[in-house]
C-alpha positions in Angstrom: 104.5 60.5 56.9 102.4 57.5 56.5 103.1 54.5 58.1 103.2 51.1 56.2 100.0 49.9 57.9 98.3 53.3 56.4 99.6 53.2 52.9 98.4 49.1 52.8 95.0 50.3 53.7 95.0 53.1 51.4 96.2 50.8 48.6 93.1 48.7 49.6 90.7 50.8 49.5 92.0 52.6 46.3 91.5 48.9 44.6 88.1 48.7 45.8 87.3 52.0 44.6 88.7 50.7 40.9 86.7 47.4 40.9 83.5 49.1 42.3 83.5 51.6 39.8 84.5 49.3 37.0 81.4 47.0 38.3 78.7 50.1 38.2 78.5 50.6 34.3 77.3 47.1 33.9 74.6 47.0 36.6 73.4 50.6 35.9 72.9 50.7 32.0 70.7 48.2 30.9 69.9 47.5 27.1 68.8 49.9 24.8 69.0 50.5 21.1 72.0 52.0 19.6 70.4 52.4 16.0 66.8 53.8 14.5 63.6 51.5 15.4 61.9 50.3 12.6 58.0 49.8 13.5 56.5 47.3 11.0 52.5 47.7 10.6 51.0 44.5 9.6 48.5 46.3 7.5 47.9 49.2 4.9 48.3 53.0 5.3 45.3 54.7 7.1 44.0 51.4 9.0 43.4 50.7 12.5 46.8 49.1 13.0 48.7 51.9 10.9 46.9 54.4 13.0 48.1 52.6 16.1 51.9 52.5 14.8 52.2 56.0 14.0 50.4 57.1 17.3 53.3 54.8 19.2 55.6 56.6 17.0 54.4 60.1 17.5 54.4 59.6 21.2 57.9 58.2 21.6 59.1 61.1 19.7 57.2 63.9 21.6 57.9 62.5 25.0 61.7 61.8 23.8 61.5 58.1 25.4 64.5 57.0 23.0 67.6 58.3 22.0 67.1 57.2 18.7 64.7 57.7 15.8 61.8 55.6 14.9 60.3 55.1 11.3 57.1 53.4 10.5 57.1 50.9 7.7 53.6 49.4 5.9 54.0 45.8 5.1 50.0 44.7 4.9 50.5 41.9 2.3 48.5 38.6 3.0 46.2 40.3 5.6 49.4 41.5 7.5 51.4 37.7 7.0 54.1 39.8 4.9 55.1 41.9 8.3 55.2 38.8 10.4 57.1 36.6 7.8 59.8 39.7 7.6 60.1 39.4 11.3 61.0 36.1 11.4 63.7 36.6 8.9 64.8 39.3 11.2 65.8 36.7 14.2 68.2 38.5 16.5 67.7 41.8 15.5 66.1 43.8 18.5 65.8 46.9 16.2 62.2 46.2 14.9 58.7 46.1 16.4 55.9 44.8 14.2 52.3 46.2 15.2 49.4 43.6 14.7 46.1 42.2 15.8 45.2 38.4 16.8 46.3 37.9 12.9 50.0 37.5 14.0 48.8 34.1 16.0 45.8 32.8 13.7 47.0 33.7 10.1 49.2 30.5 10.3 46.2 28.6 11.3 44.8 29.3 7.9 47.8 29.2 5.3 51.1 28.1 5.0 53.0 31.4 5.6 56.5 29.8 6.5 56.2 31.4 10.4 54.6 30.5 13.5 54.0 33.1 16.2 56.1 31.4 18.3 59.2 32.1 15.9 58.5 35.8 17.3 59.0 37.6 20.6 55.9 38.7 22.5 56.1 42.2 23.8 52.5 43.4 24.9 49.0 43.9 24.1 48.1 47.4 24.3 44.3 47.7 23.8 41.7 45.5 22.8 38.6 46.0 20.4 35.1 45.3 21.2 32.8 44.0 18.3 29.2 45.3 17.8 26.1 43.6 15.9 24.9 46.6 14.2 22.1 46.9 11.7 20.7 49.7 9.9 18.7 52.5 11.2 15.1 51.7 10.2 15.7 47.9 10.5 12.6 46.4 11.8 14.3 44.2 14.4 15.0 45.9 17.9 17.7 43.7 19.3 20.3 41.0 18.6 17.9 38.3 19.7 15.4 39.7 17.1 17.8 39.9 14.4 19.1 36.5 14.7 15.6 34.8 14.6 14.8 36.7 11.5 18.2 35.1 10.2 16.8 31.6 11.1 13.3 32.4 9.8 14.8 33.8 6.4 18.7 33.1 5.6 18.6 34.3 1.9 18.1 38.0 2.8 20.2 38.3 5.9 23.7 39.1 5.0 26.4 40.0 7.4 29.2 42.3 6.2 32.6 42.2 7.4 36.3 43.1 6.6 38.2 40.5 4.8 37.9 36.9 4.3 38.8 34.1 7.0 39.5 37.0 9.7 37.7 38.3 13.0 34.7 39.5 11.0 33.9 36.1 9.7 35.2 34.4 12.6 32.6 35.9 14.6 29.8 35.4 11.9 30.7 31.7 12.0 30.6 31.8 15.8 27.2 33.2 15.6 25.7 31.1 13.4 27.1 27.8 15.3 25.8 29.3 18.8 22.2 30.6 17.4 21.6 27.9 14.6 21.2 30.9 12.3 22.8 30.6 8.7 23.8 34.3 8.3 25.7 34.9 4.8 29.1 36.6 5.3 29.9 39.1 2.5 33.5 40.4 2.7 34.9 43.6 1.8 37.9 45.6 1.6 37.7 47.0 5.1 35.3 47.5 7.9 34.7 51.4 6.9 33.3 49.9 3.4 31.2 47.2 5.5 29.9 50.4 7.1 28.9 52.2 4.2 27.6 49.2 2.8 25.1 48.6 5.7 23.9 52.4 5.7 22.9 52.3 2.1 21.0 48.9 3.2 23.3 46.9 1.0 23.8 44.2 3.8 21.5 44.0 6.6 24.2 44.0 9.8 28.1 43.9 10.4 30.1 43.5 13.5 32.2 46.6 13.2 34.0 47.4 16.2 33.0 51.1 17.7 35.4 53.4 15.8 34.8 51.9 12.4 31.0 52.8 12.2 30.6 55.9 14.8 30.2 58.2 11.7 27.2 56.6 10.5 25.9 56.0 14.1 25.9 60.1 14.3 24.4 60.5 11.0 21.5 58.3 12.2 22.1 55.7 9.2 23.1 52.6 11.7 22.2 51.5 15.0 24.1 49.1 17.5 21.9 46.0 18.4 24.5 44.8 20.9 28.0 44.2 21.8 29.8 40.9 22.4 31.4 41.6 25.8 30.7 40.3 29.3 29.9 43.8 30.8 28.6 46.8 29.0 31.4 49.3 27.6 32.3 52.2 30.2 32.1 55.0 28.2 29.4 57.2 29.3 29.8 60.5 27.1 27.1 60.7 24.6 27.9 59.7 21.2 24.8 60.5 19.4 22.2 63.1 20.8 20.7 60.4 23.0 23.3 57.4 23.6 26.3 56.5 24.8 28.3 53.8 24.2 27.7 52.6 27.8 23.9 52.3 26.4 24.8 49.7 24.3 23.3 46.2 25.6 25.5 43.2 25.7 24.8 40.4 23.4 25.0 37.8 26.1 21.9 39.9 27.9 20.1 39.1 24.5 20.8 35.8 25.0 23.1 35.1 21.9 25.6 32.7 23.4 28.6 34.3 22.9 29.8 35.7 26.4 32.5 38.1 24.5 34.4 38.4 21.5 37.5 40.9 21.4 40.7 41.0 19.5 43.9 42.3 20.8 46.3 45.2 19.6 49.6 43.5 19.6 53.5 44.2 19.7 56.2 41.6 18.7 59.8 41.2 18.5 61.8 39.2 16.1 62.7 35.9 17.8 66.3 35.1 18.9 66.6 38.8 21.0 67.4 38.6 24.7 65.4 39.1 27.6 66.9 42.4 28.7 65.7 43.3 25.0 62.4 42.1 25.8 62.0 43.9 28.9 63.2 47.1 27.2 60.3 47.4 24.9 57.9 46.1 27.4 58.8 49.2 29.6 58.8 51.7 26.6 55.3 50.3 25.8 54.0 50.7 29.1 55.5 54.3 29.4 53.4 54.8 25.9 50.1 53.6 27.1 50.5 55.9 30.1 50.5 59.3 28.3 47.5 61.2 27.8 47.8 61.0 24.3 47.4 57.0 24.1 44.6 57.3 26.7 42.9 59.9 24.7 43.4 57.1 21.3 41.9 54.7 23.6 38.8 56.5 24.5 37.9 58.1 21.1 38.0 54.6 19.4 36.0 53.1 22.4 38.9 50.6 22.9 39.3 48.2 26.1 42.3 49.8 28.4 44.4 46.6 28.3 48.0 45.9 28.8 49.3 42.4 29.0 52.7 41.0 28.7 54.8 38.0 29.6 52.6 34.6 30.8 49.6 36.8 30.7 50.0 37.4 27.3 50.8 34.0 26.4 47.8 32.6 28.3 45.7 34.9 26.0 47.2 33.8 22.7 46.9 30.2 24.0 43.0 30.7 24.8 42.1 32.7 21.6 43.6 29.8 19.5 41.7 27.1 21.2 38.8 28.9 20.5 39.3 29.6 17.0 40.7 26.6 15.9 37.3 24.4 16.2 35.6 27.1 14.2 38.2 27.3 11.7 38.0 23.4 11.4 34.3 23.2 11.0 34.4 25.7 8.3 37.1 23.8 6.8 39.9 26.5 6.8 42.4 24.7 8.8 45.6 24.6 6.9 46.3 20.6 5.8 
């Protein structure tokens, strides 16, 4: 028979067990989505942003990183502004992600779009694109400095092609003009692939495509890289052509072009009004995605810069990039009044 003291201790232990086990689920189970996830792509089907969104979806599915399904939706209107405005209107809904670039924070500088990037919740930058100054294969200039000198001496014939207007390619062209005193004429095309085709046909004298946009023409001996807008040479040493690798491309800084580095990030945002716990869930999810063999192969195949920025680092990146672009936009007359 139990004594009163023993029965009292037993009741205390039973009460502690109930309290402890009742508290554990709240501590052990962090937030996770219960509804299907929408991955909204701020670009049209087939483009680089679309490819990234669908890669992320396939990795999540293949590795069973979520207990819910994912669907990719393209909303590329207004250079991606459609997707970001849609995300603003989804305030408080954590089951949506939007994949973009620096367009998420630069577009509101040049147009009244009904949103600011601060209306959204930054999750991560998962990679960066380098930009290369390309010319056609048998062009007379052998490096970036010679090309810029030719553009300064004979500006009417020197035409720079690029993807879209008031976007990253035209911004870089303006920076190049400002830092070198050249007066390159910018010709906008629908995409980087179209700009690559136009350069291969010698309809323009240069473009500033990222590596993936012109690699086919480089392999086909139709175009060649003059320099990369980076502080250091690219790290990829596998041969792209019979003789050259990405690591053989000199930096534009080496050639005295005055732009130390120019890149754009591949960004992922959520709607505003979500909790820190929900934001942290997606940071962890994307970290897992970027650590897979499939994602690393994608980065290498497209000669991207391996990057993973979150939190204060990502916000600082956005602020610095915005500060650099703002005076360029102002001088060009693009700033929204």
